C-alpha positions in Angstrom: 0.0 0.0 0.0 1.4 3.5 -0.9 1.6 6.4 1.4 -1.7 8.0 0.2 -3.5 4.7 0.5 -2.3 4.3 4.1 -3.6 7.8 4.9 -7.0 7.1 3.3 -7.3 3.8 5.4 -6.3 5.6 8.6 -8.7 8.5 7.9 -11.6 6.0 7.2 -10.9 4.1 10.4 -10.6 7.2 12.5 -14.0 8.3 11.1 -15.5 5.0 11.9 -16.5 4.4 8.2 -14.4 1.4 7.3 -16.8 -0.9 5.7 -15.5 -4.4 6.5 -14.7 -3.6 10.2 -18.0 -1.9 10.7 -19.9 -4.7 9.0 -18.1 -7.3 11.1 -19.1 -5.4 14.3 -22.7 -5.3 13.2 -22.7 -9.0 12.4 -21.2 -9.8 15.9 -23.9 -7.7 17.5 -26.8 -9.7 16.1 -28.6 -11.9 18.6 -27.9 -15.7 18.5 -30.3 -17.6 16.3 -32.2 -20.6 17.7 -31.8 -23.9 15.9 -34.8 -25.7 14.5 -34.5 -28.6 17.0 -35.2 -28.5 20.7 -31.4 -28.0 21.2 -30.8 -24.2 21.6 -28.1 -22.8 19.4 -26.5 -20.5 21.9 -28.1 -20.6 25.3 -25.4 -18.6 27.2 -24.3 -15.9 24.6 -21.4 -13.5 25.1 -22.5 -10.1 26.4 -18.9 -8.8 26.1 -18.5 -5.2 25.0 -15.1 -3.6 24.7 -14.2 -0.8 27.1 -14.0 2.6 25.5 -10.7 3.5 23.9 -9.3 6.4 22.0 -7.1 6.6 18.8 -3.6 5.7 19.9 -0.1 5.5 18.4 2.9 3.7 19.7 6.1 4.7 17.9 9.9 4.0 17.9 9.4 0.6 19.4 10.7 -2.9 18.5 7.7 -4.8 17.3 7.1 -8.6 17.4 4.0 -9.0 15.2 3.1 -12.4 16.7 3.5 -14.3 13.5 7.3 -14.3 13.4 7.8 -10.8 12.0 9.9 -8.0 13.5 10.0 -4.3 12.9 12.7 -2.1 14.5 11.7 1.5 15.3 8.2 0.6 14.4 4.8 2.2 14.6 1.4 0.7 15.6 -1.9 2.5 15.3 -5.0 1.5 17.3 -8.5 2.9 16.8 -12.1 1.7 17.0 -10.8 -1.4 18.9 -8.7 -2.5 15.9 -5.2 -2.4 14.6 -5.4 0.5 12.0 -1.8 0.3 10.7 1.6 -1.2 11.5 4.9 -0.4 9.9 8.3 1.1 10.0 9.4 4.6 11.1 7.9 6.2 8.0 4.4 5.1 8.7 2.2 8.3 8.8 0.9 9.4 12.1 -2.4 11.4 12.2 -2.5 14.6 14.3 -4.4 15.1 17.5 -4.2 11.5 18.8 -2.5 9.9 21.9 1.1 9.1 21.1 3.3 6.9 23.2 7.1 6.8 22.7 8.4 3.2 22.6 12.1 4.0 22.4 14.0 1.2 24.0 10.8 -0.7 24.5 8.9 -3.6 22.8 5.4 -4.0 21.5 3.8 -7.4 21.1 0.3 -8.8 20.7 -1.4 -9.6 24.0 -0.3 -12.9 25.5 -2.8 -15.7 25.0 -2.9 -18.5 27.5 -4.4 -21.6 26.0 -4.5 -23.5 29.4 -5.8 -21.7 32.4 -8.0 -22.5 35.4 -8.5 -18.9 36.6 -12.0 -18.4 37.9 -12.7 -22.1 38.3 -9.8 -22.6 40.8 -10.0 -19.1 42.0 -7.9 -17.3 44.6 -7.9 -17.7 47.6 -7.3 -21.5 47.1 -10.0 -22.9 49.4 -12.4 -25.7 48.9 -15.3 -23.2 48.5 -13.7 -21.9 45.3 -12.5 -25.3 43.9 -14.9 -25.7 41.0 -12.8 -27.2 38.2 -13.2 -30.9 38.5 -16.6 -32.6 38.5 -15.1 -35.9 39.6 -18.4 -37.8 40.0 -17.9 -39.8 36.8 -15.0 -40.3 34.4 -17.3 -39.0 31.6 -18.6 -35.5 32.2 -18.8 -33.8 28.8 -22.1 -32.2 30.0 -20.4 -29.7 32.4 -19.3 -26.3 31.1 -16.3 -24.5 32.7 -18.0 -21.1 32.2 -20.7 -22.1 34.8 -18.0 -22.3 37.5 -16.1 -19.1 36.6 -15.9 -16.5 39.4 -15.2 -13.2 37.6 -13.9 -11.7 40.9 -10.9 -14.0 41.0 -7.9 -11.7 41.7 -5.8 -13.9 39.4 -7.3 -12.2 36.3 -5.9 -8.8 37.2 -2.5 -10.2 38.1 -2.3 -12.0 34.8 -3.1 -8.7 33.0 -0.7 -6.5 35.0 2.2 -8.9 35.5 1.9 -11.1 32.4 0.3 -9.0 29.7 -2.4 -11.7 29.2 -5.3 -10.4 27.2 -7.1 -13.7 26.3 -7.2 -17.0 28.0 -9.0 -20.4 27.6 -10.4 -21.6 30.9 -10.7 -25.4 31.1 -12.1 -27.9 33.5 -9.6 -30.0 35.4 -8.0 -33.3 34.3 -9.5 -35.7 36.8 -11.9 -37.1 34.2 -11.5 -38.7 30.7 -14.1 -36.2 29.4 -13.8 -33.2 31.6 -16.3 -30.9 30.0 -16.4 -27.7 27.8 -13.8 -25.0 28.0 -14.5 -21.3 27.3 -12.4 -18.5 25.9 -12.5 -15.1 27.7 -11.1 -11.6 27.3 -9.2 -10.6 30.4 -11.4 -7.7 31.4 -13.3 -6.9 34.6 -16.9 -7.9 34.3 -19.9 -8.7 36.6 -20.5 -12.1 34.9 -18.6 -14.6 32.9 -20.7 -13.8 29.9 -19.4 -10.2 30.1 -15.9 -11.7 29.6 -16.7 -14.3 27.0 -14.8 -13.9 23.8 -17.4 -13.2 21.0 -17.6 -16.0 18.4 -14.8 -18.2 19.9 -15.5 -21.9 19.5 -15.9 -24.0 22.6 -13.3 -26.6 23.5 -13.7 -30.1 24.9 -11.3 -31.0 27.7 -10.1 -34.6 27.6 -7.4 -36.3 29.7 -5.4 -39.5 29.4 -2.8 -41.1 31.6 -2.4 -41.1 35.4 -5.1 -38.7 36.5 -8.3 -40.5 35.4 -6.9 -44.0 36.3 -5.8 -42.8 39.7 -9.0 -41.0 40.6 -11.3 -43.8 39.6 -9.0 -46.7 40.4 -8.9 -45.4 44.0 -12.7 -45.6 44.0 -12.7 -49.1 42.7 -14.3 -48.0 39.4 -13.4 -48.1 35.8 -11.0 -46.9 34.5 -8.2 -48.0 36.8 -5.6 -48.7 34.0 -4.5 -47.0 30.8 -6.3 -49.7 28.8 -9.4 -48.9 30.8 -8.9 -45.2 29.9 -8.9 -46.0 26.2 -11.8 -48.5 26.5 -14.1 -46.0 28.3 -13.1 -43.3 25.7 -14.0 -45.5 22.8 -17.3 -46.7 24.3 -18.3 -43.1 24.9 -17.4 -42.1 21.3 -19.5 -45.0 20.0 -22.5 -43.6 21.9 -21.8 -40.1 20.7 -21.6 -41.3 17.1 -25.0 -42.9 17.4 -26.5 -39.8 19.0 -24.9 -37.6 16.3 -26.2 -39.7 13.5 -29.8 -39.5 14.8 -29.5 -35.8 15.3 -28.2 -35.3 11.8 -31.1 -37.3 10.5 -33.6 -35.2 12.4 -34.8 -38.1 14.5 -36.5 -37.3 17.8 -34.4 -38.1 20.9 -34.2 -36.9 24.5 -31.8 -34.1 24.9 -28.5 -35.2 26.4 -26.1 -32.4 27.3 -23.0 -34.6 27.2 -23.9 -36.1 23.9 -24.7 -32.7 22.5 -21.1 -31.6 23.3 -19.6 -34.8 21.8 -21.8 -34.6 18.7 -20.6 -31.1 18.1 -17.0 -32.3 18.4 -17.7 -35.0 15.7 -19.2 -32.3 13.5 -16.1 -30.0 14.0 -17.9 -27.3 16.0 -16.0 -27.9 19.2 -12.2 -28.2 19.4 -10.5 -31.1 21.4 -7.9 -30.1 23.9 -6.3 -33.2 25.4 -4.3 -33.4 28.6 -1.6 -35.9 27.8 2.0 -36.3 28.8 3.6 -39.5 27.2 4.4 -39.9 23.6 2.9 -43.4 23.3 -0.4 -42.2 24.8 -0.6 -39.2 22.4 -0.1 -41.6 19.5 -2.9 -43.9 20.9 -5.2 -40.9 21.1 -4.4 -39.8 17.6 -5.4 -43.2 16.3 -8.6 -43.0 18.4 -9.5 -39.7 16.8 -9.1 -41.2 13.4 -11.3 -44.2 14.4 -14.2 -41.9 15.3 -13.5 -39.1 12.9 -12.8 -36.1 15.1 -9.8 -33.7 15.2 -7.4 -33.1 18.1 -6.5 -29.4 18.1 -3.8 -29.6 20.8 -2.2 -31.8 23.4 -1.6 -30.0 26.7 1.4 -30.4 29.0 2.8 -32.9 26.4 6.2 -33.2 28.0 7.2 -35.9 25.5 6.1 -34.1 22.3 9.7 -33.9 21.2 9.6 -37.7 20.7 6.8 -37.5 18.2 7.1 -34.0 16.8 7.0 -35.3 13.2 3.7 -37.2 14.0 2.2 -34.0 15.5 3.3 -32.0 12.5 1.8 -34.5 10.0 -1.5 -34.5 11.9 -1.7 -30.7 12.4 -1.8 -31.0 16.1 -0.3 -28.3 18.4 1.6 -29.0 21.6 0.9 -26.7 24.6 3.9 -27.1 26.9 5.7 -25.7 29.9 9.2 -24.1 29.7 10.8 -26.6 32.1 8.3 -28.1 34.4 8.8 -31.9 34.5 9.5 -34.9 36.8 6.8 -34.3 39.4 5.1 -37.7 38.5 6.0 -40.7 36.5 4.3 -39.6 33.2 6.2 -36.3 33.5 9.6 -38.1 34.1 10.9 -37.8 30.6 10.3 -34.2 30.1 13.2 -32.1 28.9 13.9 -28.4 28.8 14.4 -28.4 25.1 10.9 -29.8 24.4 9.4 -26.5 23.0 12.3 -25.6 20.6 12.5 -29.2 19.4 8.8 -29.2 18.4 9.4 -25.8 16.7 12.5 -27.1 14.9 10.4 -30.1 13.6 7.9 -27.7 12.0 5.1 -28.5 14.4 2.9 -26.0 16.3 4.5 -25.1 19.6 2.7 -23.2 22.4 3.8 -22.2 25.9 1.0 -22.4 28.5 0.6 -22.0 32.2 -1.9 -24.3 33.9 -1.1 -22.2 37.0 -2.3 -19.0 38.7 1.3 -17.9 39.2 2.8 -19.2 35.9 0.3 -17.2 33.9 1.9 -14.0 35.3 5.3 -14.9 33.7 4.5 -16.7 30.5 7.1 -14.5 28.7 9.7 -15.9 31.1 8.5 -19.4 30.5 9.0 -18.9 26.8 12.4 -17.3 27.4 13.6 -20.4 29.3 12.6 -22.7 26.5 14.2 -20.3 24.0 17.4 -20.3 25.9 17.4 -24.1 26.3 17.1 -24.5 22.5 19.9 -22.1 21.8 22.2 -23.9 24.2 21.7 -27.1 22.2 22.2 -25.3 18.8 18.6 -24.5 17.8 18.8 -20.9 16.9 15.2 -19.5 17.0 14.8 -15.7 16.8 13.0 -13.8 19.5 10.2 -12.8 17.1 9.6 -16.4 16.1 9.5 -17.5 19.7 6.8 -15.0 20.4 4.5 -17.1 18.2 4.3 -19.5 21.1 2.4 -17.0 23.1 0.4 -15.3 20.2 -0.7 -16.7 16.8 -0.1 -20.4 17.7 -2.5 -20.5 20.7 -4.9 -18.3 18.8 -4.9 -20.9 15.9 -5.5 -23.8 18.3 -8.3 -21.9 20.0 -10.0 -21.0 16.7 -9.6 -17.2 17.1 -6.6 -16.5 14.9 -8.8 -14.5 12.5 -9.5 -12.0 15.3 -6.5 -11.9 17.5 -3.0 -13.3 18.1 -1.0 -11.0 15.9 -0.6 -7.3 15.1 -2.3 -7.2 11.7 -4.5 -4.5 10.3 -8.2 -5.2 11.1 -7.5 -7.5 14.1 -8.5 -6.8 17.6 -6.2 -4.2 19.2 -4.9 -6.5 22.0 -1.5 -5.0 22.5 1.3 -4.9 25.2 4.0 -2.3 25.5 6.8 -3.8 27.5 9.5 -1.7 29.3 12.3 -3.9 27.7 12.8 -7.1 25.8 9.9 -9.3 26.9 12.2 -12.3 27.2 14.2 -10.7 30.0 13.5 -11.6 33.6 13.6 -7.9 34.4 10.9 -6.8 31.9 7.3 -6.2 32.8 4.3 -4.8 30.9 4.2 -1.0 31.0 0.8 -0.7 29.3 -1.8 -3.2 28.1 -4.6 -2.5 25.7 -7.6 -4.9 25.1 -9.7 -4.1 22.0 -7.9 -0.7 21.9 -8.9 0.3 25.5 -6.0 1.0 27.9 -6.7 -1.6 30.6 -3.4 -1.4 32.5 -0.8 1.4 32.9 2.0 0.8 35.4 2.4 4.6 35.8 -1.3 5.2 36.6 -2.7 3.9 39.9 -6.2 4.3 38.5 -5.4 1.8 35.7 -4.4 -1.1 37.9 -6.9 -3.9 38.0 -8.5 -4.6 41.4 -11.4 -7.2 41.6 -14.5 -6.7 43.7 -13.2 -9.3 46.1 -10.1 -7.2 46.8 -11.9 -3.9 47.4 -11.6 -2.7 50.9 -8.8 -5.1 51.8 -5.4 -3.9 52.9 -3.2 -3.1 49.9 -6.1 -3.7 47.4 -5.2 -0.6 45.4 -1.7 -1.8 44.7 -1.4 -5.0 42.7 1.6 -6.9 43.9 
């Protein structure tokens, strides 16, 4: 695009007249339609509305665009909740808008955590707030994580302020083979979970293999109590789901079954499968099972042995959501290595760094840095800007939201972090965080530091620490 073309685009967006963006917003605002069957199409719709923002420019910053690109001395324009323009130092800057100098600083897309339990295992960590595992049956696809989310969890604000996290997927726990539906949320204060719910994001199905389900139900003297029991119960359940799905597709009357509705949607590609799985052999078994029943695995989570089957994951288009260096805390995590993430990246597979932890979510940039450093020490030279894909476009792809967020591209949501240094440094922290173009956190402004309702009135509540 030439200079005059850029100025026309910027002027149109500043005036709020850009057709495609305005049309998309209007489409998103339409009420959810009801299906023709007794099964409602969208019974718990998102009520999320972006906080008000203003036209904003960040200039003279080092930019990681989230897809592996880098711009030195770059410029980013935000307006109407979207990325208006991104480019080098010669990118035109309109007059009379907020301008932030990024000299010596870095700009990235907001961090996306594909594996979080904030809200369902809320802080403080007491039994009354432990709502992530419905361990009454190994098969609980009928439960939805969103119905456990406590929006007042102080962890949301800490993830924003300390970690630059703008979007996260909240999953049920891993005690069951079929744990239930996950939900994707924007990391903003809201009275209800629906006020945080990411518009248009597909649901996920949390599944688990390995030690957790067999330990939980083996201790109860119930099936499954072995890994072969895990697979058998999984397969029996998918057989039932396939029968339910076929009847539904044929329009045959049948009693509503919340669990089967979820699994039928998986079989039809409407819900994405996120599978808690550590060992390489078990991941291979699960891949074969997905082919037996015709569904797609979007990502293996934790996946400490992904490096052993990175080629298999690449060939099947499956992402691995991994820790930087957390391993060895149980037998199925025994063979984890610090080079797991870079080895998956080197093999051409989809690598993601995730948290699974209320503290880890506050330093995902450091978790990615540890993996990056481990790779470089073994001779895998991955650039900083490519490594940032582990926290940006890759989780966005696995969560089905890459068309809306996960990178700094014109037209995408303005989910942006200005870091006070290289984000892979232990000493670097977010300076400012925008979500949909609204400044939600400013380290220099006490009025823009997130405090949940639960914290109000408590000692030190006004100072996030």
